C-alpha positions in Angstrom: 92.0 90.0 78.4 95.6 90.4 76.2 98.8 89.1 77.4 99.8 92.5 78.0 96.9 93.4 79.9 97.8 90.2 82.1 101.3 91.2 82.6 100.6 94.7 83.3 97.9 94.1 86.1 100.7 91.1 87.5 103.1 93.5 87.9 101.4 96.5 89.4 99.7 93.9 91.8 103.1 93.0 93.0 104.9 96.5 92.6 105.7 96.8 96.3 107.9 94.2 96.6 109.3 94.7 93.0 110.2 98.6 93.8 112.0 98.2 97.0 113.6 95.4 95.2 114.6 97.8 92.2 115.5 100.8 94.5 118.1 98.4 96.6 119.3 97.1 93.9 119.8 100.5 91.9 121.2 101.8 95.3 123.7 98.6 96.3 124.3 97.0 92.8 126.0 97.6 89.3 126.5 96.2 85.8 126.1 92.2 86.0 126.6 92.2 89.8 123.8 90.6 91.3 122.4 91.9 94.6 120.7 89.6 97.0 117.6 90.7 99.2 116.9 89.3 102.4 114.6 89.6 105.3 114.6 92.8 107.2 116.7 91.9 110.1 114.8 94.4 112.6 111.7 91.8 112.5 111.6 90.6 116.0 110.0 87.4 116.1 109.8 85.6 119.0 112.1 87.4 120.8 113.4 86.0 124.2 110.2 83.4 124.4 112.1 81.1 126.7 111.5 83.6 129.2 107.7 82.8 128.9 108.4 79.1 129.1 107.0 77.5 132.2 105.3 80.4 133.6 101.9 81.4 133.4 101.4 85.0 133.6 97.5 84.6 132.7 96.7 82.8 135.7 98.5 85.4 137.5 96.7 88.2 136.0 93.5 86.5 136.5 94.0 85.9 140.7 95.4 89.7 141.1 92.2 90.6 139.6 90.2 89.0 141.9 92.3 89.5 144.8 91.7 93.6 144.2 88.2 92.8 143.2 88.8 94.7 139.7 86.6 92.3 137.6 87.5 90.6 134.6 89.5 91.6 131.5 89.3 90.9 127.7 92.0 89.6 125.6 92.2 90.4 121.7 94.9 88.8 119.7 95.6 90.3 116.1 97.2 88.5 113.5 99.5 90.6 111.0 102.5 89.9 109.4 106.4 91.0 109.6 108.0 93.0 107.6 109.6 89.9 106.5 106.3 88.0 105.6 106.1 86.1 108.3 103.0 85.5 110.1 102.8 87.0 113.5 101.0 87.9 116.6 100.4 90.4 119.1 97.9 90.7 122.1 95.7 93.5 123.6 94.3 93.3 127.0 91.5 95.7 127.9 89.9 96.0 131.2 86.2 97.6 130.7 86.7 100.0 127.9 90.3 100.8 128.8 93.5 99.4 127.2 95.6 98.1 130.0 98.4 96.6 128.4 99.7 95.1 125.1 102.4 92.7 124.0 103.1 95.4 121.6 105.5 96.5 119.5 107.1 93.0 119.4 105.5 90.6 117.5 104.9 86.6 118.3 104.5 83.6 115.8 102.2 82.2 118.5 99.1 83.9 119.8 99.2 82.5 123.1 102.9 83.8 123.5 101.6 87.2 122.8 99.2 86.7 125.2 101.4 85.6 127.7 103.7 88.9 127.5 100.5 91.1 127.3 99.5 89.6 130.9 102.5 90.0 132.0 102.8 93.9 131.4 99.3 94.0 132.5 100.3 92.8 135.7 103.0 95.2 136.2 100.6 98.0 135.4 98.1 96.9 137.7 100.2 96.5 140.8 102.2 99.9 140.3 98.4 101.5 140.2 96.7 99.4 143.0 99.9 99.3 145.5 97.4 98.6 148.5 93.6 97.7 149.0 91.8 100.7 150.3 92.1 103.1 147.7 88.5 104.4 148.1 86.4 104.7 144.9 84.6 108.2 144.0 81.3 106.6 143.6 79.4 110.3 142.3 80.0 110.3 138.3 78.8 113.9 138.6 82.2 114.8 140.9 84.3 112.7 138.6 82.9 114.7 135.9 83.9 117.9 137.4 87.2 117.0 138.4 87.9 115.8 135.0 87.3 118.6 133.6 89.2 121.0 136.1 92.4 118.4 134.6 91.4 118.2 131.1 91.6 122.2 131.3 95.0 122.5 132.3 96.1 119.4 129.3 94.7 121.3 126.2 96.1 118.6 124.1 94.2 115.6 125.8 95.2 113.0 128.2 94.8 108.9 127.5 92.5 107.4 129.6 95.3 105.1 131.5 97.2 108.4 132.2 93.7 110.0 133.3 93.5 107.5 136.0 96.8 107.9 137.2 96.5 111.6 137.4 93.4 111.6 139.3 94.6 108.8 142.1 97.4 111.6 142.5 95.5 114.5 142.8 92.4 113.1 144.7 94.1 110.2 146.6 90.5 108.1 144.9 90.5 105.7 142.1 87.9 105.7 139.3 84.8 103.3 139.0 85.9 100.4 136.8 82.8 101.5 134.1 84.0 105.3 134.8 84.6 105.8 130.9 80.7 104.6 129.9 79.0 106.9 132.9 81.1 109.4 132.1 79.8 109.2 128.1 76.4 109.0 129.2 76.8 112.5 130.9 76.3 116.1 129.0 79.6 117.6 129.8 82.4 119.6 127.8 84.7 116.5 127.7 85.0 114.8 124.6 86.0 111.1 124.5 87.5 110.1 121.2 88.1 106.3 120.7 91.3 104.9 118.9 90.1 101.7 117.3 93.6 100.7 116.1 95.0 101.1 119.3 91.9 100.1 122.2 92.2 103.2 123.3 90.1 106.4 124.3 91.3 110.1 124.6 90.0 112.7 126.6 90.2 116.7 126.0 88.0 119.7 127.0 85.9 120.6 124.2 84.7 124.4 123.8 81.7 125.6 125.1 78.3 124.3 124.3 77.2 127.3 121.7 81.2 126.9 119.9 80.8 122.9 120.1 77.1 123.9 118.5 78.4 126.1 115.8 81.6 123.5 114.8 79.2 120.9 114.9 76.4 122.4 112.6 79.6 123.4 110.1 80.0 119.8 110.2 76.8 118.6 109.5 75.4 120.9 107.0 78.4 122.2 104.8 80.4 119.1 105.0 78.3 115.9 105.4 75.1 116.7 103.6 76.7 118.1 100.9 79.3 115.4 100.4 75.8 113.1 99.9 75.4 114.2 96.3 79.2 114.2 95.6 80.6 111.5 92.8 82.6 109.0 94.5 86.0 109.7 94.7 87.4 106.6 93.5 87.6 104.3 90.0 84.4 102.6 90.1 84.0 102.7 86.3 86.0 103.4 83.2 84.5 106.9 82.5 86.5 110.3 81.3 87.3 112.5 84.2 89.1 115.5 84.1 92.2 115.8 86.7 94.9 117.7 87.6 98.2 115.4 88.4 99.2 117.1 92.0 102.5 115.2 92.7 104.9 112.4 92.0 105.7 110.2 95.1 108.9 108.2 95.9 107.1 104.9 95.1 106.6 105.8 91.6 102.8 106.4 91.7 101.1 110.0 90.4 98.3 111.5 92.7 95.8 113.2 90.7 92.9 115.4 92.1 89.8 115.7 90.4 88.5 119.2 88.7 84.9 120.0 89.9 84.5 123.1 92.2 81.8 121.6 94.5 84.4 118.9 95.8 86.8 121.7 96.2 84.4 123.7 97.8 83.4 120.6 100.5 87.2 120.4 101.0 87.7 124.0 102.0 85.3 123.5 104.6 86.8 120.6 106.3 89.7 122.4 105.7 88.9 125.3 107.7 87.5 123.4 110.2 90.5 121.2 110.8 92.4 124.5 111.5 89.5 126.2 114.1 91.8 126.4 117.1 89.0 124.8 119.2 89.9 121.9 117.3 93.5 121.6 116.3 93.9 121.9 120.0 92.8 117.9 120.3 95.6 116.7 118.1 97.8 115.4 120.3 101.3 113.5 119.7 100.8 110.3 119.2 103.3 107.8 120.8 102.5 105.0 118.4 102.2 105.2 114.8 101.2 102.8 112.2 101.6 102.6 108.9 98.4 103.0 106.4 96.7 105.4 109.5 95.7 108.6 109.2 96.3 111.3 111.2 97.1 115.1 111.7 100.4 116.8 110.2 101.2 120.7 110.3 103.3 122.5 107.5 103.4 126.2 107.0 101.0 126.8 110.7 98.3 124.9 108.8 96.6 121.2 109.5 96.2 118.7 106.9 95.5 114.6 107.0 98.5 112.7 107.0 98.5 108.5 105.8 101.8 107.3 107.0 103.6 105.0 104.4 107.3 104.3 105.7 108.3 104.6 109.5 112.7 104.5 109.7 113.9 105.6 112.9 112.6 108.8 114.2 111.5 109.9 110.4 107.6 109.3 109.0 106.7 109.2 105.2 103.8 109.9 104.0 101.3 111.6 101.6 99.1 114.5 102.3 95.7 112.5 100.8 93.9 115.6 100.5 96.5 116.9 98.2 98.6 114.0 97.0 101.9 115.3 98.0 104.5 113.4 99.6 106.3 114.6 102.7 108.9 113.6 105.7 108.3 114.6 109.4 109.8 113.7 113.1 107.6 111.4 114.6 106.7 114.3 117.4 105.0 115.9 114.2 102.3 113.5 113.9 99.4 113.9 115.9 96.0 112.1 116.6 93.1 113.1 114.3 89.6 112.9 116.0 87.3 110.5 114.2 85.0 112.6 113.4 87.2 114.1 110.7 87.7 110.6 108.9 84.0 109.8 109.5 83.5 113.0 107.2 86.3 111.8 104.3 84.3 108.5 104.2 81.2 109.9 103.0 83.4 111.5 100.0 85.4 107.8 99.0 85.9 104.7 99.7 89.7 105.7 99.6 89.0 108.4 102.6 90.9 110.9 100.6 90.5 113.6 97.4 93.6 112.5 96.0 93.5 109.4 93.9 97.0 107.4 93.2 97.4 106.0 90.2 100.4 104.5 87.5 100.3 105.4 83.8 99.5 102.2 81.5 102.4 100.6 80.2 104.9 103.4 81.9 104.6 100.9 85.4 108.8 101.3 85.4 109.3 104.4 83.8 109.4 106.3 86.9 112.7 104.5 88.2 114.6 106.3 85.3 115.8 109.3 86.0 114.8 110.9 82.7 111.5 110.2 83.2 111.0 111.5 86.4 112.3 114.7 85.0 109.7 114.6 82.0 106.7 113.7 84.2 107.4 116.8 86.1 108.0 118.9 83.0 105.3 117.1 81.3 102.3 116.2 83.8 103.2 118.1 86.9 100.1 120.8 87.9 98.3 120.7 84.4 94.7 119.5 83.8 94.2 115.9 81.5 91.5 113.8 80.6 92.0 110.4 82.6 91.0 107.4 81.3 91.0 104.3 83.7 92.3 101.3 82.1 92.7 99.1 84.5 90.7 99.8 88.2 91.4 96.1 89.5 94.7 96.6 90.3 95.9 98.1 93.4 96.9 100.9 92.0 94.9 101.7 88.8 96.2 101.8 85.2 95.5 105.0 83.7 95.8 106.8 80.2 96.1 110.6 80.2 95.3 112.8 77.2 96.0 116.5 76.6 93.2 117.2 73.8 93.9 114.3 71.4 97.4 113.9 72.2 98.1 110.3 74.3 100.3 111.2 76.9 101.5 108.0 77.5 102.8 107.5 74.0 104.0 110.6 73.7 105.9 110.2 77.3 107.5 106.8 76.1 108.8 108.5 73.3 110.3 111.3 75.0 112.3 108.5 77.2 113.4 106.7 74.2 114.7 109.3 72.6 116.5 110.4 76.0 117.9 107.3 76.8 118.7 106.2 72.8 122.3 105.5 72.2 122.4 104.7 68.4 125.4 107.3 67.8 127.5 109.4 69.2 127.5 113.3 68.4 131.2 114.6 68.1 132.1 112.9 71.8 130.8 111.1 74.6 132.2 111.7 77.9 133.0 109.0 80.5 131.2 106.3 78.5 133.0 102.5 79.4 133.7 99.3 77.5 131.2 96.2 77.6 132.4 93.9 74.8 135.4 93.7 72.0 134.4 91.2 69.4 134.7 90.8 65.8 137.3 93.5 65.4 134.9 95.9 66.9 134.1 97.6 70.2 131.2 97.8 72.1 130.6 100.7 74.2 128.1 101.4 77.0 126.5 105.3 77.8 127.3 107.2 80.8 124.0 107.2 82.8 122.1 104.6 84.6 119.4 103.4 82.1 121.2 100.1 81.7 121.7 99.3 85.7 118.0 100.2 86.1 117.0 97.7 83.7 119.5 95.3 84.8 117.7 96.1 88.6 114.0 96.0 87.2 114.4 92.5 85.5 116.2 91.0 88.4 113.8 92.2 90.7 110.9 90.7 88.5 112.7 87.2 88.4 113.2 86.8 91.9 109.2 87.9 92.6 107.7 85.8 89.9 108.9 82.6 87.7 109.7 84.1 84.1 110.1 80.6 82.8 106.0 80.6 82.9 106.0 83.2 80.1 107.9 81.6 77.4 106.5 82.5 73.9 104.3 79.8 72.8 104.2 81.7 69.2 106.6 81.2 66.7 110.1 82.8 67.1 110.4 86.1 64.9 113.9 87.9 63.7 111.7 91.4 64.0 110.5 90.9 67.3 112.8 91.7 70.9 112.8 89.0 73.3 113.8 88.7 77.0 116.1 85.8 77.7 118.7 84.2 80.1 121.8 85.3 79.6 124.1 82.2 80.2 127.7 84.2 80.2 126.5 87.2 82.4 123.4 84.9 84.4 121.0 87.7 83.6 117.6 88.1 81.6 118.8 90.2 79.1 117.0 91.4 75.6 117.9 90.1 72.6 117.2 89.4 69.0 117.8 86.7 66.4 120.7 86.4 64.9 120.7 83.0 63.1 118.0 80.6 62.7 120.5 77.6 61.8 119.9 75.1 64.7 123.0 74.3 66.9 121.5 71.4 69.8 117.7 72.8 69.3 119.1 76.4 70.1 119.1 80.0 68.0 122.0 81.9 67.9 120.9 85.4 69.8 122.7 89.0 70.0 122.3 90.5 73.4 121.6 94.4 72.2 122.3 96.0 75.7 126.0 93.9 75.4 127.4 93.8 72.3 127.5 89.9 73.0 126.2 86.7 71.4 125.2 83.2 72.7 122.6 80.1 72.3 119.4 79.8 74.0 117.2 76.8 73.7 114.3 77.5 71.0 111.5 77.4 73.4 113.0 79.6 76.1 112.2 83.1 74.6 109.7 85.8 76.2 108.5 88.3 73.9 109.1 91.6 75.5 106.7 93.5 74.1 103.9 91.7 75.4 105.8 91.5 78.4 106.3 95.2 78.8 106.0 97.8 76.1 108.1 100.3 78.0 111.1 97.8 78.6 111.0 96.9 75.0 111.0 100.4 73.8 114.3 101.7 74.7 116.7 101.5 72.3 119.9 98.8 72.3 122.6 100.3 75.2 125.5 98.5 73.4 126.9 101.0 70.8 129.0 99.2 68.2 132.1 101.7 66.9 134.8 100.7 64.7 138.7 101.4 66.9 141.1 104.5 65.0 144.2 103.0 63.6 142.7 99.2 63.7 140.1 98.4 60.8 138.2 95.4 61.9 140.3 93.2 60.0 143.2 94.0 61.9 141.6 94.2 65.3 139.7 90.8 64.9 143.2 89.4 66.2 142.7 87.7 69.3 145.8 89.1 71.2 145.4 92.8 69.7 141.6 92.3 70.9 142.3 90.8 74.5 145.3 93.8 74.7 142.8 96.5 73.8 140.3 95.1 76.3 142.7 94.5 79.2 143.7 98.1 78.6 140.5 100.0 78.7 137.8 97.7 81.0 136.8 99.2 84.2 137.6 102.7 82.7 136.0 105.8 82.2 136.4 106.5 78.4 136.1 109.8 76.5 135.2 109.0 72.8 135.6 110.9 69.8 134.1 110.5 66.6 137.1 110.5 63.8 134.7 109.5 60.9 131.9 107.0 59.7 133.0 104.1 57.9 131.2 102.7 54.4 128.8 100.7 56.6 127.7 103.7 58.9 129.5 102.9 62.3 131.4 105.2 63.6 135.2 105.0 63.6 136.5 106.6 67.2 139.5 107.5 69.5 139.2 106.8 73.1 141.2 108.5 75.7 141.2 108.1 79.6 138.6 110.3 81.3 140.7 110.4 84.6 143.8 111.2 82.7 143.6 114.8 83.5 147.3 115.5 81.3 146.5 118.0 78.6 149.2 115.7 76.4 147.6 112.2 77.1 148.0 109.6 74.4 144.6 107.9 73.5 144.2 104.1 73.5 144.8 104.1 70.1 148.2 105.3 69.7 148.9 103.5 73.4 148.2 100.0 71.4 149.6 100.7 67.8 152.8 101.7 69.5 152.8 98.6 71.7 152.5 96.3 68.6 
């Protein structure tokens, strides 16, 4: 595997943390201003842990269960990670097949603490449910089924098991047998029991008539399940070329593609129609606990689709319609429970449980962070059909190359981005540029876009998540290559070229192409940027060297004049007008304050000339 492939794979496998950091850096940072990323303050680890010291809630729970003759409970501890990547635990308690209580949503670093919290919560629930000892049990399960059918008809959206028990006791002044759920499942009724594995709960709802139920079951079994068995696996299991359509580009900077395959589309239509039958969609009940990565039912434009949750912020839930590859945001109240049978159908299509597949373009992992790139993606890719060639299917997000006939779209997009971000000359005028440096009688300008800010954010985020010093080049340094080095003046990882091979304390003199300054770098601390990331190495220099009108380089090289000019225009937005081009091909410019709206404004050239 080449160094390029290793770098690309490594970047994609750590892309989640990097992408979060980049977005935060772009949002909060600016040139040369480092942004410090901290752990998520919303994590709750060992909150109020002192409350459980010295109190054995598990012992108290066992004593109450024995007193009420309720049987034994089962503890389950789930290991997870907090948003700050700290190991954490939460516990759940089941009584029979019914989830009794949990420590969720609070997480605890010690599993025994999570169990104690769950036991405390369970004791509260049991004492509310069994406030006195003499509530009789309904012994005949057929009577239970008849009563539950009656109550479930009033609740078309279905009821969770713990809610069923409370309603049953309130309405009939009796309580359900401890194993009522198991007994009920052995009867032939119109009650459907759906398990929620991730929540250790079950939900009950009243289904359609037996005739309708059989019709829907036949539709599910013959039209969808059997036909899916002969379909190609909807995952990149090899590097075979495939025809795809780009369906969307989500906010996580990944592409979603749909395989162009008629039978797959026909079978999805069958599944889609089944989900939208009134007798089925009435079972999509509101979820009070929503987990990231789980699949739910969400309705848009009066139609139901399968929806995988990606992010939860306050009342907003962002996810992907997994069969369409479309990103969407809804409120929590619009996220509904999806019966397990719809997930079983999809698992026969793909190990990824969806028809749309997400992927990234090889050599363009960081391109979507640039606004110009997003514009090009939508213009050149969105909704169009291509030949897809998987390049690396071992990454969390597969890397692929798209072809339009013989045209390599990855290369075409990279070249288009380079052209759009190029700042090698000014065409007559440039509005709202900024100063980067004044040196050697010349002025260095930054373009009026976020290209440099985004590059700084990407490099800063990469260096924060992995040690770049392990990538130092072992090959000989070349004056024809672009390198990534740590700029000592700016304390940033920056792009640079070799300016001079004359050794000074075993250092090379380099020119930082995005800032216009020079520096000395240890000869063994260069990273070959093209091998590290082809796209970042292709973007043109972001510091444009210009000559200051009225001040030829031999005049502006005077230290007092260059200092005066720097203090005059630094931190200002600049309108730059081209006056001419000198014999060296360097543009001679006149610079104005972009925020000065006076029609008779004086250029900085004139102001400096008058001052000397």
